[in-house]
C-alpha positions as a Markdown table, in Angstrom:
| # | Residue | x | y | z |
|---|---|---|---|---|
| 1 | Met | 107.7 | 14.2 | 48.0 |
| 2 | Thr | 106.1 | 17.6 | 48.7 |
| 3 | Gln | 104.1 | 17.3 | 45.5 |
| 4 | Phe | 103.0 | 13.8 | 46.4 |
| 5 | Arg | 101.7 | 15.0 | 49.8 |
| 6 | Tyr | 99.9 | 17.9 | 48.1 |
| 7 | Phe | 97.9 | 15.5 | 45.8 |
| 8 | Leu | 97.2 | 13.2 | 48.7 |
| 9 | Tyr | 95.7 | 16.1 | 50.8 |
| 10 | Leu | 93.7 | 17.1 | 47.8 |
| 11 | Ile | 92.2 | 13.6 | 47.3 |
| 12 | Leu | 91.4 | 13.3 | 51.0 |
| 13 | Ala | 89.7 | 16.7 | 50.9 |
| 14 | Ile | 87.5 | 15.7 | 48.0 |
| 15 | Leu | 86.6 | 12.5 | 49.6 |
| 16 | Gly | 85.7 | 14.3 | 52.8 |
| 17 | Met | 83.4 | 16.7 | 51.0 |
| 18 | Thr | 81.7 | 13.9 | 49.1 |
| 19 | Ser | 81.1 | 12.1 | 52.4 |
| 20 | Ile | 79.6 | 15.2 | 54.0 |
| 21 | Thr | 77.4 | 15.8 | 50.9 |
| 22 | Ser | 76.2 | 12.2 | 50.9 |
| 23 | Cys | 74.9 | 12.6 | 54.4 |
| 24 | Ile | 72.8 | 15.6 | 53.6 |
| 25 | Glu | 69.2 | 14.4 | 53.0 |
| 26 | Asp | 66.6 | 16.3 | 51.0 |
| 27 | Gly | 64.2 | 17.9 | 53.4 |
| 28 | Val | 60.8 | 16.3 | 53.7 |
| 29 | Ser | 57.8 | 18.6 | 53.2 |
| 30 | Thr | 55.4 | 18.9 | 56.1 |
| 31 | Ser | 53.3 | 21.7 | 54.7 |
| 32 | Pro | 49.6 | 20.8 | 53.9 |
| 33 | Ser | 49.9 | 23.0 | 50.8 |
| 34 | Asp | 52.5 | 20.7 | 49.3 |
| 35 | Gln | 50.4 | 18.0 | 47.6 |
| 36 | Pro | 51.0 | 15.5 | 44.8 |
| 37 | Thr | 49.3 | 16.0 | 41.4 |
| 38 | Phe | 47.9 | 13.2 | 39.2 |
| 39 | Ser | 47.9 | 12.4 | 35.5 |
| 40 | Val | 44.1 | 11.9 | 35.7 |
| 41 | Asp | 41.3 | 12.8 | 38.0 |
| 42 | Thr | 39.4 | 9.7 | 37.0 |
| 43 | Leu | 41.1 | 6.6 | 35.7 |
| 44 | Arg | 38.7 | 5.3 | 33.1 |
| 45 | Met | 39.2 | 1.6 | 32.3 |
| 46 | Gly | 36.5 | 1.5 | 29.7 |
| 47 | Thr | 34.2 | -1.4 | 29.1 |
| 48 | Val | 35.5 | -4.7 | 30.5 |
| 49 | Phe | 34.1 | -8.2 | 30.4 |
| 50 | Thr | 32.8 | -9.4 | 33.8 |
| 51 | Asp | 34.4 | -12.4 | 35.5 |
| 52 | Gln | 37.6 | -11.6 | 33.6 |
| 53 | Val | 40.8 | -9.8 | 34.7 |
| 54 | Thr | 41.1 | -6.4 | 33.0 |
| 55 | Thr | 44.0 | -5.0 | 31.2 |
| 56 | Thr | 46.4 | -3.2 | 33.6 |
| 57 | Tyr | 45.9 | 0.6 | 33.5 |
| 58 | Arg | 48.4 | 3.1 | 34.7 |
| 59 | Met | 48.4 | 6.5 | 36.3 |
| 60 | Thr | 51.2 | 8.8 | 37.4 |
| 61 | Val | 51.6 | 10.6 | 40.7 |
| 62 | Tyr | 53.9 | 13.7 | 40.5 |
| 63 | Asn | 55.8 | 15.6 | 43.2 |
| 64 | Arg | 56.3 | 19.0 | 41.6 |
| 65 | His | 57.9 | 20.5 | 44.7 |
| 66 | Ser | 61.5 | 21.1 | 45.8 |
| 67 | Lys | 61.3 | 18.8 | 48.9 |
| 68 | Val | 60.7 | 15.1 | 49.3 |
| 69 | Met | 57.0 | 14.3 | 49.6 |
| 70 | Asn | 55.8 | 11.6 | 51.9 |
| 71 | Ile | 52.4 | 10.1 | 51.0 |
| 72 | Ser | 51.5 | 8.6 | 54.4 |
| 73 | Asp | 48.6 | 6.5 | 53.2 |
| 74 | Ile | 47.4 | 5.1 | 49.9 |
| 75 | Tyr | 44.2 | 3.0 | 50.0 |
| 76 | Leu | 41.0 | 2.0 | 48.2 |
| 77 | Ser | 37.6 | 2.9 | 49.7 |
| 78 | Gly | 34.0 | 2.5 | 48.6 |
| 79 | Asp | 31.5 | -0.3 | 48.1 |
| 80 | Asn | 33.4 | -1.7 | 45.2 |
| 81 | Ser | 37.0 | -1.4 | 46.5 |
| 82 | Glu | 37.4 | -5.2 | 46.8 |
| 83 | Leu | 37.0 | -5.5 | 43.0 |
| 84 | Phe | 40.2 | -3.4 | 42.2 |
| 85 | Arg | 43.8 | -4.1 | 42.8 |
| 86 | Ile | 46.7 | -1.7 | 42.9 |
| 87 | Asn | 50.5 | -1.7 | 42.5 |
| 88 | Val | 52.4 | 1.3 | 43.8 |
| 89 | Asp | 55.9 | 2.0 | 42.5 |
| 90 | Gly | 56.5 | -1.7 | 41.8 |
| 91 | Ser | 54.9 | -3.2 | 44.9 |
| 92 | Ser | 51.5 | -4.9 | 45.0 |
| 93 | Gly | 49.0 | -4.7 | 47.8 |
| 94 | Thr | 45.8 | -3.2 | 49.1 |
| 95 | Arg | 47.2 | -0.4 | 51.3 |
| 96 | Phe | 50.5 | 1.5 | 51.3 |
| 97 | Asn | 52.2 | 3.7 | 53.9 |
| 98 | Asn | 55.0 | 6.3 | 53.8 |
| 99 | Ile | 55.6 | 6.3 | 50.0 |
| 100 | Glu | 58.2 | 8.9 | 49.3 |
| 101 | Ile | 58.6 | 10.8 | 46.0 |
| 102 | Arg | 61.8 | 12.8 | 45.5 |
| 103 | Pro | 61.6 | 16.4 | 44.4 |
| 104 | Asn | 60.3 | 16.9 | 40.8 |
| 105 | Asp | 60.0 | 13.1 | 40.4 |
| 106 | Ser | 57.0 | 10.8 | 40.0 |
| 107 | Ile | 55.8 | 7.2 | 40.7 |
| 108 | Phe | 53.5 | 4.9 | 38.8 |
| 109 | Val | 50.3 | 3.4 | 40.2 |
| 110 | Met | 49.0 | 0.4 | 38.3 |
| 111 | Val | 45.4 | -0.7 | 38.5 |
| 112 | Glu | 43.4 | -3.8 | 37.4 |
| 113 | Ala | 40.0 | -5.2 | 38.3 |
| 114 | Thr | 37.8 | -8.2 | 38.1 |
| 115 | Leu | 34.1 | -7.2 | 38.0 |
| 116 | Pro | 31.5 | -9.8 | 38.9 |
| 117 | Glu | 28.6 | -10.7 | 36.5 |
| 118 | Thr | 25.8 | -8.2 | 36.7 |
| 119 | Gly | 22.9 | -10.4 | 35.4 |
| 120 | Gln | 22.1 | -7.5 | 33.1 |
| 121 | Asn | 22.2 | -7.2 | 29.3 |
| 122 | Leu | 23.4 | -3.6 | 29.3 |
| 123 | Pro | 26.8 | -2.5 | 30.7 |
| 124 | Ile | 26.9 | -1.2 | 34.3 |
| 125 | Asp | 29.3 | 1.5 | 35.6 |
| 126 | Val | 31.5 | 0.5 | 38.7 |
| 127 | Asn | 33.4 | 3.2 | 40.6 |
| 128 | Thr | 35.7 | 3.2 | 43.6 |
| 129 | Asp | 38.0 | 5.7 | 45.2 |
| 130 | Leu | 41.8 | 5.6 | 45.3 |
| 131 | Asn | 42.9 | 7.9 | 48.2 |
| 132 | Phe | 46.2 | 9.6 | 48.8 |
| 133 | Val | 46.9 | 11.2 | 52.3 |
| 134 | Thr | 49.8 | 13.7 | 52.3 |
| 135 | Asn | 50.6 | 16.0 | 55.1 |
| 136 | Gly | 47.1 | 15.5 | 56.6 |
| 137 | Val | 45.2 | 16.2 | 53.4 |
| 138 | Thr | 43.3 | 13.5 | 51.5 |
| 139 | Gln | 43.0 | 13.6 | 47.7 |
| 140 | Thr | 41.0 | 11.1 | 45.7 |
| 141 | Val | 41.2 | 9.6 | 42.2 |
| 142 | Val | 38.1 | 7.8 | 41.0 |
| 143 | Leu | 38.6 | 4.4 | 39.4 |
| 144 | Asn | 35.9 | 3.8 | 36.8 |
| 145 | Ala | 35.2 | 0.6 | 34.9 |
| 146 | Thr | 32.1 | -0.5 | 33.0 |
| 147 | Gly | 31.2 | -4.1 | 33.4 |
| 148 | Gln | 29.6 | -6.0 | 30.5 |
| 149 | Asp | 28.3 | -9.5 | 30.8 |
| 150 | Val | 29.1 | -11.7 | 27.9 |
| 151 | Val | 28.0 | -15.1 | 26.6 |
| 152 | Arg | 31.1 | -17.3 | 26.4 |
| 153 | Leu | 31.3 | -19.9 | 23.7 |
| 154 | His | 34.1 | -22.6 | 23.5 |
| 155 | His | 34.5 | -24.5 | 20.3 |
| 156 | Gln | 30.9 | -23.9 | 19.4 |
| 157 | Ile | 29.5 | -25.9 | 16.4 |
| 158 | Ile | 26.2 | -24.7 | 14.9 |
| 159 | Thr | 24.4 | -27.7 | 13.6 |
| 160 | Thr | 20.9 | -26.4 | 13.2 |
| 161 | Asp | 19.5 | -23.0 | 12.0 |
| 162 | Thr | 20.4 | -20.6 | 14.8 |
| 163 | His | 20.0 | -16.9 | 15.6 |
| 164 | Leu | 22.5 | -15.0 | 17.8 |
| 165 | Thr | 21.0 | -11.9 | 19.3 |
| 166 | Ala | 22.1 | -8.5 | 20.4 |
| 167 | Asp | 21.1 | -9.0 | 24.0 |
| 168 | Lys | 24.7 | -9.6 | 25.1 |
| 169 | Pro | 28.0 | -9.7 | 23.3 |
| 170 | Tyr | 29.5 | -13.1 | 22.6 |
| 171 | Gln | 33.1 | -14.0 | 23.5 |
| 172 | Ile | 34.4 | -16.8 | 21.4 |
| 173 | Phe | 37.3 | -19.1 | 22.3 |
| 174 | Asp | 38.9 | -21.6 | 19.9 |
| 175 | Ser | 36.3 | -21.5 | 17.1 |
| 176 | Leu | 32.8 | -20.8 | 16.0 |
| 177 | Val | 31.8 | -23.3 | 13.3 |
| 178 | Val | 28.7 | -23.3 | 11.1 |
| 179 | Ala | 28.2 | -26.9 | 10.0 |
| 180 | Pro | 27.1 | -27.9 | 6.5 |
| 181 | Gly | 23.4 | -27.4 | 5.9 |
| 182 | Ala | 23.0 | -25.1 | 8.9 |
| 183 | Thr | 22.4 | -21.3 | 8.8 |
| 184 | Leu | 23.7 | -18.9 | 11.4 |
| 185 | Thr | 21.9 | -15.6 | 11.5 |
| 186 | Leu | 23.4 | -12.6 | 13.3 |
| 187 | Asp | 20.6 | -10.3 | 14.3 |
| 188 | Pro | 21.0 | -6.5 | 14.1 |
| 189 | Gly | 23.4 | -5.2 | 16.7 |
| 190 | Thr | 25.0 | -8.6 | 17.4 |
| 191 | Thr | 28.7 | -8.4 | 18.5 |
| 192 | Leu | 31.1 | -11.3 | 18.3 |
| 193 | His | 34.4 | -10.9 | 20.2 |
| 194 | Phe | 37.0 | -13.5 | 19.2 |
| 195 | His | 39.8 | -14.4 | 21.6 |
| 196 | Asp | 43.4 | -14.8 | 20.6 |
| 197 | Lys | 43.8 | -17.6 | 17.9 |
| 198 | Ala | 40.1 | -18.1 | 17.6 |
| 199 | Ser | 38.4 | -18.3 | 14.2 |
| 200 | Met | 35.0 | -18.4 | 12.5 |
| 201 | Ile | 34.5 | -21.2 | 10.0 |
| 202 | Val | 31.4 | -21.3 | 7.8 |
| 203 | Arg | 30.7 | -24.6 | 6.2 |
| 204 | Gly | 27.0 | -23.9 | 5.9 |
| 205 | Thr | 25.5 | -20.4 | 5.5 |
| 206 | Leu | 26.1 | -17.1 | 7.4 |
| 207 | Lys | 23.5 | -14.3 | 7.4 |
| 208 | Ser | 24.8 | -11.2 | 9.1 |
| 209 | Met | 21.9 | -8.8 | 9.2 |
| 210 | Gly | 23.1 | -5.5 | 10.6 |
| 211 | Thr | 21.3 | -2.2 | 10.0 |
| 212 | Val | 22.3 | 1.5 | 9.8 |
| 213 | Asp | 21.5 | 2.0 | 13.5 |
| 214 | Asn | 22.5 | -1.5 | 14.7 |
| 215 | Pro | 25.4 | -2.8 | 12.8 |
| 216 | Val | 26.9 | -6.3 | 13.4 |
| 217 | Asn | 30.5 | -6.2 | 14.7 |
| 218 | Ile | 32.9 | -9.2 | 14.4 |
| 219 | Cys | 36.2 | -8.3 | 16.1 |
| 220 | Gly | 38.8 | -9.1 | 18.8 |
| 221 | Asp | 38.0 | -9.4 | 22.5 |
| 222 | Arg | 40.6 | -6.9 | 23.9 |
| 223 | Thr | 39.2 | -3.7 | 25.2 |
| 224 | Gly | 40.8 | -0.5 | 26.4 |
| 225 | Asn | 44.1 | 1.0 | 25.2 |
| 226 | Val | 47.4 | -0.6 | 24.3 |
| 227 | Ile | 49.3 | 2.5 | 25.2 |
| 228 | Thr | 48.3 | 6.1 | 25.6 |
| 229 | Asp | 45.5 | 6.8 | 23.0 |
| 230 | Ile | 46.1 | 3.7 | 20.8 |
| 231 | Thr | 43.1 | 1.5 | 21.4 |
| 232 | Phe | 43.1 | -2.3 | 20.9 |
| 233 | Asp | 40.4 | -1.7 | 18.3 |
| 234 | Leu | 43.2 | -0.3 | 16.0 |
| 235 | Met | 45.3 | -3.5 | 16.4 |
| 236 | Ser | 45.2 | -6.2 | 13.8 |
| 237 | Arg | 46.2 | -9.9 | 14.5 |
| 238 | Gln | 43.9 | -10.3 | 17.6 |
| 239 | Trp | 42.1 | -13.3 | 16.2 |
| 240 | Glu | 42.5 | -15.5 | 13.1 |
| 241 | Gly | 39.6 | -14.4 | 10.8 |
| 242 | Leu | 36.5 | -15.6 | 8.9 |
| 243 | Tyr | 36.7 | -18.5 | 6.6 |
| 244 | Phe | 34.1 | -19.7 | 4.1 |
| 245 | Thr | 34.8 | -23.3 | 3.0 |
| 246 | Pro | 34.0 | -24.8 | -0.4 |
| 247 | Ser | 30.7 | -26.3 | 1.0 |
| 248 | Ser | 29.5 | -22.9 | 2.1 |
| 249 | Thr | 26.7 | -21.2 | 0.0 |
| 250 | Asp | 24.5 | -18.2 | -0.1 |
| 251 | Asn | 26.3 | -16.1 | 2.5 |
| 252 | Tyr | 25.1 | -12.5 | 3.0 |
| 253 | Met | 26.6 | -9.7 | 5.2 |
| 254 | Thr | 25.0 | -6.3 | 5.4 |
| 255 | His | 26.1 | -3.4 | 7.7 |
| 256 | Thr | 28.7 | -5.6 | 9.2 |
| 257 | Cys | 32.3 | -4.8 | 10.3 |
| 258 | Val | 34.9 | -7.5 | 10.4 |
| 259 | Arg | 38.2 | -6.3 | 11.9 |
| 260 | Asn | 41.3 | -7.0 | 14.0 |
| 261 | Thr | 42.1 | -10.3 | 12.1 |
| 262 | Trp | 45.2 | -12.1 | 11.1 |
| 263 | Tyr | 44.0 | -13.1 | 7.7 |
| 264 | Gly | 40.7 | -11.2 | 7.1 |
| 265 | Val | 37.9 | -12.9 | 5.2 |
| 266 | Ile | 38.8 | -15.9 | 3.0 |
| 267 | Val | 36.2 | -17.3 | 0.5 |
| 268 | Asn | 37.2 | -20.7 | -0.9 |
| 269 | Gly | 35.2 | -22.1 | -3.7 |
| 270 | Gly | 37.3 | -25.3 | -4.0 |
| 271 | Glu | 38.4 | -26.5 | -7.4 |
| 272 | Ala | 38.0 | -24.4 | -10.5 |
| 273 | Pro | 34.6 | -25.1 | -12.3 |
| 274 | Ala | 34.6 | -27.4 | -15.3 |
| 275 | Glu | 34.8 | -26.0 | -18.8 |
| 276 | Gly | 31.5 | -24.4 | -19.9 |
| 277 | Glu | 29.9 | -24.6 | -16.4 |
| 278 | Ile | 27.5 | -21.8 | -15.7 |
| 279 | Pro | 28.8 | -19.5 | -12.9 |
| 280 | Ser | 26.9 | -19.9 | -9.7 |
| 281 | Asp | 25.4 | -17.1 | -7.7 |
| 282 | Pro | 27.8 | -15.2 | -5.4 |
| 283 | Lys | 29.1 | -17.3 | -2.6 |
| 284 | Leu | 29.4 | -14.1 | -0.5 |
| 285 | Thr | 27.4 | -10.9 | -0.9 |
| 286 | Leu | 28.6 | -7.9 | 1.0 |
| 287 | His | 26.4 | -4.8 | 1.4 |
| 288 | Asn | 27.4 | -1.5 | 3.2 |
| 289 | Ser | 30.0 | -3.5 | 5.2 |
| 290 | Arg | 33.5 | -2.9 | 6.3 |
| 291 | Leu | 36.4 | -5.3 | 6.1 |
| 292 | Arg | 39.4 | -3.7 | 7.8 |
| 293 | Asn | 42.5 | -3.9 | 9.9 |
| 294 | Ser | 44.1 | -7.2 | 9.0 |
| 295 | Gly | 47.6 | -8.6 | 9.4 |
| 296 | Asp | 47.5 | -10.0 | 5.9 |
| 297 | Leu | 44.6 | -9.0 | 3.5 |
| 298 | Val | 41.0 | -8.1 | 4.3 |
| 299 | Leu | 39.5 | -10.3 | 1.5 |
| 300 | Glu | 40.9 | -13.3 | -0.4 |
| 301 | Val | 38.7 | -15.2 | -2.9 |
| 302 | Tyr | 39.5 | -18.5 | -4.6 |
| 303 | Asn | 37.3 | -19.9 | -7.4 |
| 304 | Ala | 34.2 | -18.3 | -6.0 |
| 305 | Ser | 32.1 | -15.2 | -6.8 |
| 306 | Val | 31.7 | -12.1 | -4.6 |
| 307 | Leu | 29.2 | -9.2 | -5.0 |
| 308 | Ala | 30.1 | -6.1 | -2.9 |
| 309 | Thr | 28.1 | -2.9 | -2.9 |
| 310 | Gly | 28.8 | 0.2 | -0.8 |
| 311 | Cys | 31.7 | -1.5 | 1.1 |
| 312 | Glu | 34.9 | -0.3 | 2.6 |
| 313 | Phe | 38.1 | -2.3 | 2.4 |
| 314 | Gly | 40.8 | -0.8 | 4.5 |
| 315 | Glu | 44.1 | -1.2 | 6.4 |
| 316 | Ala | 45.9 | -4.4 | 5.8 |
| 317 | Ala | 49.6 | -5.4 | 5.9 |
| 318 | Asn | 49.8 | -7.2 | 2.5 |
| 319 | Gly | 47.3 | -5.3 | 0.4 |
| 320 | Leu | 43.5 | -5.3 | 0.5 |
| 321 | Val | 41.8 | -7.7 | -1.9 |
| 322 | Tyr | 43.1 | -10.8 | -3.7 |
| 323 | Leu | 41.0 | -12.5 | -6.4 |
| 324 | Gln | 41.9 | -15.8 | -8.0 |
| 325 | Gly | 39.2 | -17.2 | -10.2 |
| 326 | Gly | 35.5 | -16.4 | -10.0 |
| 327 | His | 33.2 | -13.6 | -11.1 |
| 328 | His | 33.3 | -10.4 | -9.0 |
| 329 | Thr | 31.4 | -7.2 | -8.9 |
| 330 | Phe | 32.4 | -4.2 | -6.7 |
| 331 | Asn | 30.1 | -1.2 | -7.0 |
| 332 | His | 30.5 | 2.0 | -5.0 |
| 333 | Cys | 33.3 | 0.6 | -2.9 |
| 334 | Thr | 36.3 | 2.3 | -1.2 |
| 335 | Phe | 39.7 | 0.6 | -1.2 |
| 336 | Ala | 41.9 | 2.5 | 1.2 |
| 337 | Asn | 45.1 | 1.1 | 2.8 |
| 338 | Tyr | 46.6 | 3.2 | 5.6 |
| 339 | Tyr | 47.8 | 0.3 | 7.7 |
| 340 | Leu | 49.6 | 1.4 | 10.8 |
| 341 | Phe | 52.1 | -1.1 | 12.1 |
| 342 | Ser | 54.3 | -2.2 | 9.1 |
| 343 | Ala | 55.2 | -1.3 | 5.6 |
| 344 | Ile | 52.4 | -2.4 | 3.2 |
| 345 | Gly | 53.5 | -5.5 | 1.4 |
| 346 | Gly | 51.2 | -5.5 | -1.6 |
| 347 | Pro | 48.9 | -3.5 | -3.9 |
| 348 | Ala | 45.3 | -2.7 | -2.9 |
| 349 | Leu | 43.8 | -5.0 | -5.6 |
| 350 | Gln | 45.6 | -8.2 | -6.6 |
| 351 | Phe | 44.6 | -10.5 | -9.4 |
| 352 | Ala | 45.6 | -14.1 | -10.3 |
| 353 | Asn | 44.5 | -16.3 | -13.2 |
| 354 | His | 43.0 | -13.2 | -15.0 |
| 355 | Asp | 45.3 | -13.9 | -17.9 |
| 356 | Ile | 44.3 | -17.5 | -18.5 |
| 357 | Leu | 41.4 | -18.8 | -20.6 |
| 358 | Gly | 38.9 | -21.4 | -19.5 |
| 359 | Pro | 38.2 | -22.8 | -16.0 |
| 360 | Gly | 39.6 | -20.7 | -13.1 |
| 361 | Arg | 39.7 | -17.5 | -15.1 |
| 362 | Thr | 39.2 | -14.3 | -12.9 |
| 363 | Thr | 36.7 | -11.8 | -14.1 |
| 364 | Ala | 35.9 | -8.6 | -12.2 |
| 365 | Leu | 34.1 | -5.3 | -12.6 |
| 366 | Phe | 34.9 | -2.3 | -10.4 |
| 367 | Ser | 32.6 | 0.7 | -10.9 |
| 368 | Asn | 32.0 | 4.1 | -9.3 |
| 369 | Ser | 34.7 | 3.1 | -6.8 |
| 370 | Ile | 37.9 | 4.7 | -5.2 |
| 371 | Ile | 41.3 | 3.0 | -5.1 |
| 372 | Tyr | 43.6 | 5.3 | -3.1 |
| 373 | Gly | 45.9 | 4.9 | -0.1 |
| 374 | Leu | 49.5 | 4.0 | 0.8 |
| 375 | Gly | 51.1 | 1.6 | -1.6 |
| 376 | Ser | 50.1 | 0.9 | -5.2 |
| 377 | Ser | 46.6 | 0.3 | -6.5 |
| 378 | Leu | 46.8 | -2.7 | -8.8 |
| 379 | Ser | 49.0 | -5.8 | -9.1 |
| 380 | His | 48.9 | -5.5 | -12.9 |
| 381 | Gly | 48.7 | -2.1 | -14.5 |
| 382 | Asp | 48.3 | -3.6 | -18.0 |
| 383 | Leu | 45.1 | -5.6 | -18.1 |
| 384 | Ser | 44.9 | -6.0 | -21.8 |
| 385 | Gly | 43.1 | -9.2 | -22.9 |
| 386 | Thr | 41.6 | -9.8 | -19.5 |
| 387 | Asp | 38.1 | -9.6 | -18.1 |
| 388 | Ile | 39.1 | -7.1 | -15.4 |
| 389 | Ser | 37.4 | -3.7 | -15.9 |
| 390 | Leu | 37.5 | -0.5 | -13.9 |
| 391 | Ile | 34.7 | 1.9 | -15.0 |
| 392 | Asn | 34.3 | 5.4 | -13.6 |
| 393 | Cys | 36.8 | 4.8 | -10.8 |
| 394 | Leu | 39.2 | 7.2 | -9.0 |
| 395 | Ile | 42.7 | 5.7 | -9.1 |
| 396 | Lys | 45.8 | 6.9 | -7.2 |
| 397 | Glu | 48.4 | 6.4 | -10.1 |
| 398 | Ser | 48.6 | 8.4 | -13.3 |
| 399 | Gly | 47.5 | 6.6 | -16.4 |
| 400 | Ser | 45.1 | 6.7 | -19.3 |
| 401 | Asp | 41.9 | 5.0 | -20.3 |
| 402 | Asp | 41.8 | 2.0 | -22.5 |
| 403 | Asp | 39.6 | -1.1 | -23.0 |
| 404 | Asn | 39.9 | -2.1 | -19.3 |
| 405 | Phe | 40.0 | 1.4 | -17.7 |
| 406 | Ile | 37.0 | 3.4 | -18.8 |
| 407 | Asn | 36.3 | 7.0 | -17.9 |
| 408 | Cys | 38.5 | 6.9 | -14.8 |
| 409 | Leu | 39.9 | 9.7 | -12.7 |
| 410 | Trp | 43.7 | 9.3 | -12.7 |
| 411 | Asp | 46.2 | 10.6 | -10.2 |
| 412 | Lys | 43.5 | 12.3 | -8.0 |
| 413 | Asp | 43.4 | 12.5 | -4.2 |
| 414 | Pro | 39.9 | 11.7 | -3.0 |
| 415 | Leu | 40.6 | 13.8 | 0.2 |
| 416 | Tyr | 39.4 | 11.5 | 2.9 |
| 417 | Tyr | 39.0 | 12.7 | 6.5 |
| 418 | Thr | 41.6 | 10.1 | 7.5 |
| 419 | Val | 44.5 | 11.3 | 9.6 |
| 420 | Arg | 46.8 | 8.3 | 10.0 |
| 421 | Asn | 49.1 | 9.8 | 12.5 |
| 422 | Asp | 46.2 | 10.6 | 14.8 |
| 423 | Tyr | 44.7 | 7.2 | 14.3 |
| 424 | Ile | 41.6 | 8.5 | 12.5 |
| 425 | Phe | 40.4 | 6.2 | 9.6 |
| 426 | Asp | 37.4 | 8.0 | 8.2 |
| 427 | Tyr | 37.0 | 7.5 | 4.4 |
| 428 | Arg | 34.2 | 9.9 | 3.9 |
| 429 | Leu | 34.9 | 12.8 | 1.5 |
| 430 | Lys | 35.9 | 16.4 | 2.3 |
| 431 | Pro | 34.0 | 19.2 | 0.5 |
| 432 | Glu | 36.7 | 19.7 | -2.1 |
| 433 | Ser | 37.0 | 16.1 | -3.1 |
| 434 | Pro | 37.1 | 15.4 | -6.9 |
| 435 | Ala | 35.0 | 12.2 | -6.2 |
| 436 | Ile | 31.9 | 14.2 | -5.3 |
| 437 | Ser | 29.2 | 13.9 | -8.0 |
| 438 | Ala | 31.7 | 12.1 | -10.2 |
| 439 | Gly | 29.8 | 8.8 | -10.3 |
| 440 | Asp | 27.8 | 7.5 | -13.2 |
| 441 | Pro | 24.2 | 6.9 | -12.0 |
| 442 | Ser | 23.6 | 4.3 | -14.7 |
| 443 | Leu | 26.3 | 2.2 | -13.0 |
| 444 | Thr | 24.8 | 2.4 | -9.5 |
| 445 | Leu | 23.3 | -1.0 | -8.7 |
| 446 | Thr | 19.9 | -1.1 | -7.0 |
| 447 | Gln | 21.5 | -2.6 | -3.9 |
| 448 | Ala | 23.9 | 0.4 | -3.7 |
| 449 | Thr | 21.4 | 3.3 | -3.9 |
| 450 | Val | 21.7 | 3.9 | -0.1 |
| 451 | Asp | 25.1 | 4.0 | 1.7 |
| 452 | Ala | 26.1 | 2.6 | 5.1 |
| 453 | Tyr | 24.9 | 5.8 | 6.8 |
| 454 | Gly | 21.4 | 5.5 | 5.3 |
| 455 | Leu | 22.1 | 8.4 | 2.8 |
| 456 | Asn | 20.6 | 8.2 | -0.7 |
| 457 | Arg | 23.1 | 8.5 | -3.6 |
| 458 | Gly | 20.7 | 10.5 | -5.7 |
| 459 | Ser | 21.0 | 11.3 | -9.4 |
| 460 | Thr | 24.6 | 12.6 | -9.2 |
| 461 | Pro | 26.3 | 9.9 | -7.0 |
| 462 | Asp | 29.7 | 10.3 | -5.5 |
| 463 | Leu | 32.4 | 7.8 | -6.0 |
| 464 | Gly | 33.2 | 5.3 | -3.3 |
| 465 | Ala | 31.3 | 3.8 | -0.4 |
| 466 | Tyr | 30.0 | 7.0 | 1.2 |
| 467 | Val | 27.7 | 9.8 | 0.2 |
| 468 | Phe | 29.3 | 13.2 | 0.8 |
| 469 | Thr | 27.7 | 15.2 | 3.6 |
| 470 | Pro | 28.6 | 18.9 | 4.0 |
| 471 | Pro | 30.2 | 19.4 | 7.4 |
| 472 | Thr | 28.3 | 21.4 | 10.0 |
| 473 | Glu | 29.9 | 24.5 | 11.5 |
């Protein structure tokens, strides 16, 4: 019985101490020198489309002191304050009072905005102040967004010859269709932003006329960052892609970047040509362009011909280029797969119907090009008896020349500037690259003499899409 009373007294004592401790509150700081700190001085929301709710952006407010901090007032001020909305520690509103942060703890402040149309072609900066009053001291974080007016197109069908200009970007919902017999020309500097599940379908002709200084961009419509420093521009599967139907002809894309797609660019020539039919001109000509960042492949071709000079094909989940039928030429191109968001499901170059005779046979010539990245290079290492040739190309795997592989550089790293873990996808060459001056000038097509940066390849051309430039100090 004595032992029982001892344990009972011990339990009561512990409960009493716990009760006393639970009543002790952390002291609340009243010193003006005790102030919160912020994850940013200016919350930059990037370029956002006007009349459209932005992505939600986040900043962190820290209490780095040993006492509870009471922020007596959090509010927006300035001419543009009504355009922004805030959420403090899980609660939405326009003004907040007596927000407490425990010692060495933090809270989140979420911000979004809807900017009105500006009536201007160029983007316009919009700023407002987010104020925090603590112990009589006011601190301010600037909220910054850049408003860009856009031309919004919903299920647009181009039925006559049309130019889209670079005056304002275009935001496309549902689809942009070029009807048979019509030509859509994209002027230098034009940008097409496609919304989720939107696509571009060319039944007529597309002329995308970018330049060195004013390229054409065909991409998704999400701006800003997904998380931290990963921008939406790195994300594939934002829109469906670009599809050339069997009726489409004479398509030309120069200095054009197509990215963020589900399925990349598909070129469909319809049924295989009849026996003995003379091959037509290329259904699609690509010059100094970039097809990249696809959830499937960046280029698929069926019974059609493609001519590509000075082009980059990069980052895709299931390999880069698939050729089934047709007659293809790839000169001074870079094939580089460093896709971020999944294991790569196929080789960089994939061929079908290359081992048959007659209609539908695939023929292709790759010259002065680079095939190097994660995953394998070719779907068929042995191309004997086919019309697939790789001449003067750098190839990732080890191997030896034969009738299909001529004067190739085997098992060599081209030494790109790409740093995948830092989200840098730059396929230009470092000074020690074996691809420098390794090209055969007799193989350089006239269309490929100048690269996408406007640099001349000269008499000792480099392999791949880009002319080597010595780095500055």
